[in-house]
N, C-alpha and C positions, 0 to 999 in steps of 0.2 A: 049510772057510766061507770065502767070498771076502771081504776086507776092502776098503773103499773107500780110493782112493789118497789120499794126502795133499791134493793139490789139490782132490778132491771133496769132502774134510772141510771145508776151508777155504769152499768156495763155499756149504756149507750153513749154515755158522756165519754167514756174512756175511748169506745169507737170512733166518735166524731174527733177527739183529739188526736188519735192515730192517723186518722185519714189526712187531717190537717198538716201533721209534721211529714207523711208521705208525699204529700203535694209539694211542700215545701223543699223537702230533699231532692224533687225531681226539678223544681225549677232551678235551685242552686246547681246541680249536675248539669243542666242545660248551659246555663251562664259559663260555667268552668268549661265545658266543652267549647262554647263559642269563644271564650278568652284564648283558649289553647289554639284553636285555628287562626285565630288573628294572630296570635305569636308566631305560628308557623311562616305566616306569609310576611313577618317583618323581622324575621331572623336574620337574614341576610342572603347569602348567595349559597344555593345549594343546587346538587346535582345528583340523579339517579340513572344508573345505566341499566338498559333493558335486558343485556344478559349478565350471566354471573362468571363471565371469563375476566381473569386478573389482568391487570395492566403489566406492561413489562418496564424495565429499567427503572428510570426514576420513580415511576408511579407503582412501584410494587406494594406499597401500603394500602392501596385501594383508594376508593373516594372517601373524602372527607367533606364535612359541613362547615361552611365559615362560621366565624364567631359573631355573636349577635351584634357586634361593633362594624361589621362589614358594611360598606357604603355602595351606592351605584348598582344595588340590584335591581334586575328587571322587574317590572311590574308582572308580566305574565311568562308562564313557562313556554319554553320552545323546544322544538325537537332538532337536535345537531348531531352530525356525525363528525368523531374525531378519529384521526388516524395517527396513532403513536408507534413509531417504528415499524410500520407497516401492518399494524395490527389495527383493525376497525373497531370502533366502540360507538355505537349509537346510544346517545344520551338525551335525557329531557332535563332542562335547567332552567333557572330564572336568571343567569348571568347576563350582564350588559355588555360584558366585553370579552373578548378570547382570553384575555390575562386572568380575569375573574374565573371563567370556566375552567381554565388550566389549575389555577389555584385551588380550586374546589375539588377538582380531580386527584391532588396531591402531585401534580406535576410540576416542577421549579426549573424551567429551562434556565441554562447559564449563557454567558455571552458567546460560547461556541456554538449552542445549539441553533437550529433553524427552525423558526416557526412562521407559517403562511397560513392567513395573513397575520401581521404582526400583533403582540398581545395587546397593543393600545387599541386596535382595531375594533369595532362594534361587531357585535354577533348578527349575521345575516342568515335568515333562513334558507337552506339550500346550497349554502356554500359550505364545504368540509374544511375542516381545519387540520393541516398537515404538520406534525412535529416529529423532525428528526434530531435524533440525539448523536451530537457530534463530539468525538474525543480525539484529544492532541495527545500523542503519546512520543516519548524519547526513547529510544533504544540505543544502548552502548554495545558493539560488537568488536570482536578483534579479527582484523583482515590481513592474512598471510602475503608478505610480499616476496615473489620468486628472487632468488638471487641470479646476478648476471654471470655469464660464462666469459672467459678470456682464453683464447686458443692461440698457442705459439707452435709454429711448424718446424720441425727438425728432420734432418736428413738422417739422424740417429735411429729413427724409429721406422720400421716397416710401413708398408702401403696400407691406410686404414686403421693403424694401432695408435691408440689413445693412452695417457697416462696422466691422472690427476696429481699435480704437484702442491696444490692448497684446495682442500675441500672447500665448498661454499655453502653457506647458512643463511635460510630465509629469514626476512625481517618481519615485523609486525607493525601495523597500523590501527590505532584505536581510533573508531569512526562512529559518530555520533549520527542517528537515522530518526527524522521526525516524520512519524506515519500520522496519517488522518483517517480516523474511522469513523464511519457513518452506518449508525444502527448496528455496530457490532462487524461491520465488514470494513476491511482496509480498502480505501478508494484511491490512495495517492501518499507518496512519500519523497521525502528529499534529503539529501546529506546535509547536515548542519556543520559539522566540523569533522577533520581527519588530521590526526595527531601522529607522527611517526614515534613510535615507542622504542623499536629496535631497528637499527640499519641493517639490511641485508649484506652478507658477506660473499664478495667476488669470488668464485672459483676460477683456478687458474689451471689449465690443461695443456698438456704438451702432446701434439699428433704429428702422426708420419706426414708424407707428402700428398697424400689424399683423404678425403673423407670417407667413411666406410661405404662401399658400394659406389664410390664416385665416379665411377668410368674405369678404364685402363689406358696404360700408356703403352703407344705401340713398341717402344723399347724398354721392358721390365726395368724396376728400379728408377734410383734418381738418375737424371740427367736425359730423359726422354724428350723429345722436342715436340711430339704430337700427343692428342688424348682425345679420346671418343666418350660421348656421354649425351646426357640430356641437357639442353639449355632452356632456361626460363627466362622471364623479365620481372623485374621488381622496379620500385618508384623511389630512388634516391632522392635525397634533398637538392642534388645539382642534376645537371642536364648534360647532353653530350654523348658521344660515343664512347661510353665507359662500362666497365664491367666490374663485378665481384667474383674473385677466385679464391679457394680454400688455402692454397700455399705458394702460388706463383709471386715471385716479389712487384711491390706496387712499383708502378711506372713501366711494366712490360707490356709492350704491345704484341697483341695475340689476334691472329686471323681466324674468325669463327665462319665456318663452311656449314650451310645448311646441307646435309647429305643427301636429300630427296631430290633438292633442287638445282644444287652447285652454286647457289649464290653464297656470297661471302661479304663480310665487313670486318674492318680491322678496327680493335677496340685497346683502350688502355686500362690497365688493372690499378683500381684505385679504391677497393674495397674487399671485406672478406666475406666469403660465403660462396655458396650455397651449402648446406651441410645435411641436406634431404638426401634419402637414398635415390642413387641413380644421376643425381644432378652433379654435371661438372662446372657449370658457371651461369651467373645471374646477369643478363643484360639490361641495360637501361631501356627505357622505352623506344627511344631514337634508334638505337643499336637493333633492337629486336625488330623494330619496324621496317628497316632496311631488308630483313632476310624475310619477314611473312608479316600478316596482319596480328595485332596484338592479341585478337580473339583465338589465334591458334594456341596460345598459352604456353605450349612445350614443343621443342624440336629436337630432333636428333642431329648432333652436329659433330665436326671434327675440329680440334684446336691445333693450331700452329703458332709456334713462335720462335 
């Protein structure tokens, strides 16, 4: 019987040893893979998005995996839809609650943000999670206050002439406005405070016996006893048969006649105005109502006093 040489026996022995080592390496590798797979399931809350679209706002940093100390993770993975600032994210996660899922996604809602269902609610398959990022802003603005005008009437100026005695100056109010911004869009606002920074300065004017284009006197110049023009009505804080006139002395009794119908009413001048083009008198609602329905708005009239 032929016996292998010593060299061949050594080669066979080394081959058997190499095979044993290879088998041992494979067994160790499988054990490591199993151990790693077990670690993945025990690492805590994890989340994976089905698309590569980045999150918006507070979730700009992308998805993150919770630390190994995380607790309460679900035992199995679930598919969940999360809508953040109107953007849809379909994710797979083992989170057990809404809060755990949002934390794993890198979303940390504050007290102003809206989360439905609430962060403490358990995840439910088929129920989407809505996250609206809410921001409350305070904006300070300067608001211009128009200056009031006081007009004194004199016979020393011609009809329609105006002279400024003291120029007016606008005032300024510092206003703080609170805005509610949801997902980057302003949905509401309110005035928090208004502080008068500079008071307006009243402008003092001197005017002739009629406002510009405010009708014409039957007798030109001062001293006429009749006037034609347009009458309107306004709502003074008082009532009765009263009216406002640009220059007739307060307390003057004036008969106002509707030129179209001949109907008339006698009023007492107790206010100043109007100052619009073509208007000669502002009547109280009661006085205007004697001449025509308030819906008419404007009447062509003759004034006699």
